[in-house]
C-alpha positions in Angstrom: 137.4 113.3 135.1 135.7 112.9 131.6 134.3 109.8 130.6 135.8 107.6 127.8 136.7 109.8 124.9 135.1 109.4 121.4 136.8 107.9 118.4 135.8 109.1 115.0 137.3 106.9 111.9 137.8 108.7 108.7 138.0 106.5 105.5 138.0 106.5 102.0 140.1 105.9 98.8 143.7 107.7 98.4 143.6 111.4 97.4 139.8 112.0 98.5 140.9 114.5 101.4 141.0 112.5 104.6 143.7 114.6 106.0 142.1 117.6 104.9 139.1 116.8 106.8 140.9 115.6 109.8 142.9 119.1 109.9 139.7 121.1 110.0 138.3 119.0 112.8 141.1 118.9 114.8 141.4 122.6 114.5 137.8 123.6 115.4 137.1 121.0 118.2 138.2 119.0 121.1 139.4 116.1 118.7 143.1 115.1 118.6 144.6 113.4 115.4 145.7 109.9 116.4 148.9 109.0 114.3 149.3 105.7 113.0 152.8 103.8 112.2 154.5 103.5 109.1 157.7 102.5 107.6 157.4 105.1 104.8 159.6 108.4 105.1 157.8 111.5 106.0 156.7 113.9 102.9 157.4 117.4 103.1 156.0 119.2 106.2 155.0 115.7 107.9 156.0 115.6 111.6 157.1 112.4 113.6 154.3 111.7 116.2 152.1 114.3 114.8 150.9 112.8 111.2 152.2 109.5 111.8 154.8 107.3 113.9 157.5 107.0 111.3 159.4 103.6 112.1 161.9 101.4 110.3 160.9 98.1 109.2 162.4 96.1 112.3 160.6 98.2 114.9 157.3 97.9 112.8 157.8 94.0 112.6 158.5 94.0 116.4 155.4 95.9 117.0 153.3 93.8 115.0 154.6 90.5 116.6 154.1 91.8 119.9 150.5 92.4 119.3 151.0 96.3 119.8 149.2 97.0 116.3 145.5 96.4 115.5 146.4 95.6 111.8 149.2 95.4 109.3 148.5 96.9 105.9 151.1 97.4 102.9 150.5 100.1 100.5 152.9 101.0 97.7 155.5 98.9 99.5 155.3 100.7 103.0 153.8 99.1 106.1 151.1 100.8 108.3 149.3 99.7 111.5 147.3 101.3 114.3 149.1 101.2 117.8 146.1 99.5 119.4 147.1 99.8 123.2 148.1 103.6 122.9 144.6 104.0 121.3 142.8 102.5 124.2 144.6 104.2 126.8 144.1 107.7 125.1 140.3 106.9 124.9 140.1 105.7 128.5 141.8 109.1 129.4 138.8 110.8 127.9 140.4 112.0 124.9 138.4 112.6 121.8 140.2 110.9 118.7 140.0 111.1 115.0 142.3 108.6 112.9 142.2 107.9 109.4 142.4 104.2 108.4 142.0 102.1 105.1 138.6 100.8 104.8 139.3 97.2 105.9 141.2 98.3 109.2 138.2 100.8 110.0 135.9 97.9 109.9 138.2 95.9 111.9 138.4 98.8 114.6 134.7 98.9 114.7 134.3 95.2 115.8 136.7 96.1 118.6 135.0 99.4 119.5 131.4 99.3 118.3 130.6 102.9 119.2 133.2 104.2 117.1 131.9 106.7 114.6 132.7 105.7 110.9 133.0 108.2 108.0 133.7 107.2 104.8 134.6 110.1 102.0 133.7 109.7 98.6 135.6 111.1 95.8 134.1 113.7 93.4 135.3 111.8 90.2 138.3 109.6 88.8 139.6 112.4 87.2 140.0 114.6 90.4 141.6 111.7 92.1 144.1 111.2 89.4 144.7 115.1 89.6 145.2 115.1 93.5 147.6 112.3 93.2 149.6 114.0 90.7 149.6 117.3 92.7 151.3 115.4 95.5 154.2 114.7 93.3 153.3 111.0 92.7 154.8 109.3 89.5 152.4 107.4 87.3 154.1 104.3 88.6 153.4 105.1 92.3 149.8 106.2 91.1 149.5 102.5 89.5 150.7 101.1 92.5 148.3 103.0 94.8 145.5 102.0 92.8 146.6 98.3 92.8 146.9 98.5 96.6 143.5 100.3 97.1 141.1 99.4 94.1 138.3 101.1 96.2 139.7 104.2 94.8 138.4 103.8 91.2 135.2 102.0 92.8 134.2 104.8 94.9 134.9 107.3 92.3 132.5 105.5 89.8 129.8 105.4 92.7 130.1 109.0 93.3 129.8 110.1 89.6 
């Protein structure tokens, strides 16, 4: 049996291309995307258990209170969390995993799994981030909420400019 699996954590601001990077890596390697839990509804093309574990608020709250989630993050009014025990079982079983997390959650995971490989993706510019968010069909109000919830979006865009 293979030794413990490797975990790569991809982090960065909204609209930077984390999911695109993860899709390329999983299509060309042994890495498997590890879905986090969320209370938001699936976007077109998203599959429960593949992209995320889509759960209702009661289920999410139960997972959180029972210690089944590493973290609890609220983004644009929706809850997100990483199912930590499931992650540990997958790694112990030799599975190579890639997961995308907000930056704070990525650092928290790094404290628990010191050998986790951390990747922070920088946006090309503020204008490109806004273009990508609008391209997802996000309203200006949703973009404003996302930027409020994830202030690193424009901070990182400024650093890369």
